C-alpha positions as CSV (number, residue, x, y, z in Angstrom):
1,M,85.9,85.8,83.0
2,I,88.6,85.8,85.6
3,T,88.9,82.7,87.7
4,W,91.8,81.0,89.6
5,R,93.1,77.8,91.1
6,R,96.0,77.0,93.4
7,L,99.3,76.9,91.6
8,A,100.5,73.3,90.9
9,E,104.0,71.9,90.3
10,S,102.9,71.3,86.7
11,D,102.6,75.1,86.4
12,F,106.2,75.7,87.2
13,P,107.5,75.7,83.6
14,L,104.9,78.4,82.7
15,L,105.7,80.4,85.9
16,K,109.5,80.1,85.0
17,Q,108.7,81.5,81.5
18,W,106.7,84.4,83.0
19,L,109.4,85.3,85.5
20,E,111.8,85.5,82.5
21,E,109.6,88.0,80.6
22,P,111.2,91.4,80.7
23,H,108.0,93.2,82.0
24,V,107.9,90.7,84.9
25,A,111.7,90.3,85.5
26,R,112.1,94.1,85.9
27,W,109.9,94.1,89.1
28,W,110.0,90.5,90.4
29,N,113.8,90.1,90.0
30,H,113.5,86.4,90.6
31,E,115.9,83.7,89.9
32,T,114.4,81.7,87.1
33,S,116.1,78.3,87.0
34,A,113.7,75.4,87.3
35,E,115.4,74.6,90.7
36,A,114.8,78.1,92.0
37,V,111.1,78.2,90.9
38,A,110.6,74.8,92.6
39,R,112.4,76.0,95.7
40,D,110.6,79.3,96.0
41,F,107.1,78.2,95.0
42,G,107.1,74.5,96.0
43,A,106.5,74.9,99.7
44,A,103.2,76.8,99.1
45,V,102.1,74.3,96.5
46,R,102.7,71.5,98.9
47,G,100.9,73.3,101.8
48,E,104.1,73.6,103.8
49,E,103.8,77.4,103.8
50,P,100.7,79.4,104.7
51,S,100.8,81.6,101.5
52,E,98.6,81.0,98.6
53,D,99.9,81.1,95.0
54,L,96.9,81.5,92.7
55,L,97.2,80.8,89.0
56,I,94.9,83.4,87.5
57,L,92.9,82.3,84.4
58,L,91.2,84.5,81.8
59,D,88.4,82.5,80.1
60,G,90.2,79.3,81.2
61,S,93.6,80.3,79.9
62,P,96.6,81.2,82.2
63,L,96.9,85.0,82.6
64,G,99.0,85.6,85.7
65,L,99.8,84.9,89.3
66,V,98.6,86.3,92.6
67,Q,100.3,85.5,95.8
68,R,98.0,86.1,98.8
69,V,99.2,86.0,102.4
70,L,97.8,86.7,105.8
71,L,100.4,89.1,107.1
72,A,100.3,87.7,110.6
73,D,101.9,84.5,109.2
74,Y,105.0,86.5,108.3
75,P,106.2,88.5,111.3
76,E,109.3,89.6,109.5
77,Y,107.2,91.2,106.8
78,V,105.0,92.9,109.3
79,A,108.2,94.3,111.0
80,E,109.2,95.8,107.7
81,L,105.8,97.4,107.0
82,E,105.1,98.7,110.5
83,P,107.6,101.7,110.4
84,V,105.7,102.9,107.3
85,V,102.1,102.0,108.0
86,P,100.1,100.4,110.9
87,V,99.4,96.7,110.1
88,P,96.0,95.8,111.6
89,E,95.1,92.3,112.8
90,G,93.7,90.3,109.9
91,A,95.6,92.2,107.2
92,V,96.2,90.3,104.0
93,S,98.7,91.3,101.3
94,L,99.0,90.5,97.6
95,D,101.7,90.3,95.0
96,Y,100.8,89.8,91.4
97,L,101.9,89.6,87.8
98,I,100.5,89.2,84.4
99,G,102.6,86.7,82.5
100,D,102.0,87.5,78.9
101,A,103.2,90.9,77.9
102,G,100.5,91.0,75.2
103,Q,97.9,91.1,78.0
104,V,99.4,94.1,79.8
105,G,97.7,97.5,79.4
106,R,94.2,95.9,78.7
107,G,92.7,96.5,82.1
108,L,93.3,92.9,83.2
109,G,95.6,93.8,86.1
110,P,93.0,95.8,88.0
111,A,90.3,93.2,87.1
112,M,92.5,90.4,88.4
113,I,93.3,92.3,91.7
114,R,89.7,93.4,92.2
115,A,88.4,89.8,91.7
116,V,91.0,88.4,94.3
117,V,90.3,91.2,96.8
118,E,86.5,90.6,96.5
119,A,87.0,86.8,97.0
120,T,89.3,87.4,100.0
121,W,86.4,88.7,102.1
122,T,84.7,85.3,101.7
123,E,87.7,83.0,101.4
124,I,89.5,84.5,104.4
125,P,86.8,85.4,106.9
126,S,89.3,86.9,109.4
127,A,90.6,89.3,106.7
128,T,90.1,92.9,107.8
129,C,91.9,94.7,105.0
130,V,94.2,94.2,102.0
131,L,97.5,96.1,102.4
132,V,99.9,96.1,99.4
133,P,103.3,97.7,99.2
134,V,104.5,98.6,95.8
135,S,107.7,100.3,94.5
136,A,107.0,103.9,93.8
137,A,108.8,103.5,90.5
138,N,106.3,100.8,89.4
139,R,103.6,103.1,88.1
140,R,101.7,100.4,86.2
141,S,101.4,98.4,89.4
142,W,100.2,101.1,91.7
143,R,97.8,102.4,89.1
144,A,96.4,98.9,88.8
145,L,95.8,98.9,92.6
146,E,94.1,102.3,92.3
147,K,91.8,101.1,89.5
148,A,91.0,98.0,91.6
149,G,89.7,100.3,94.3
150,L,92.7,100.4,96.7
151,R,93.8,103.8,98.1
152,R,97.2,105.0,98.9
153,V,97.6,105.3,102.6
154,A,101.3,105.7,103.1
155,E,104.7,106.3,101.5
156,G,108.0,105.2,102.9
157,D,111.2,103.3,102.6
158,M,111.3,99.5,102.2
159,E,113.7,97.0,100.8
160,P,113.1,96.9,97.0
161,D,112.6,93.6,95.2
162,N,115.0,94.7,92.6
163,P,118.3,96.2,93.9
164,I,118.4,98.7,91.0
165,D,115.4,100.5,92.6
166,D,115.5,102.9,95.5
167,R,113.7,102.2,98.7
168,A,110.7,104.4,98.0
169,H,107.4,102.5,98.3
170,Y,103.7,103.4,98.3
171,L,101.3,101.4,100.4
172,Y,97.8,100.8,99.2
173,R,94.8,99.5,101.3
174,I,91.2,98.5,101.0
175,D,89.2,97.6,104.1
176,R,86.5,95.0,104.3
177,E,83.9,97.7,105.2
178,D,85.0,99.9,102.2
179,A,84.6,96.9,99.9
180,S,81.2,96.0,101.2
181,G,79.9,99.6,101.0
182,T,78.9,99.6,104.7
């Protein structure tokens, strides 16, 4: 069963370990010192930033991380997305990772994404859609989005998380109406 809770400072050593895993580091390209993890995730943990960092659990054991943001809270991110795709009011975005490489390729990524998307409609009543950009080169990631029910709505150039990648991105979306079947 997939559940989650807000990330806590006590989770930072685990998150650091995950960010150092080759399958995560390739796409997240994140500085992994303890100071960097505290700097970059601490504000959300303390409630000083509007994003949510969710520690995803599989049968009670840590599986991964989902970052969930209301795009309106990040105008610079909206400005980067808008040349590629319209960003409706109430749009939410996700970023995600599975920490343990042994859990990759078992269908858990789509299940994790689907569970958070479904909960978004209840937990964020103003959410109208979930809109997720992903590097076109990250096939595992965009396939997980497709398997979770999101559809590709645009392709375009965006700044990559890892400078070794080109700017090509796919944008995936699911609307509240599509998710509810109405």
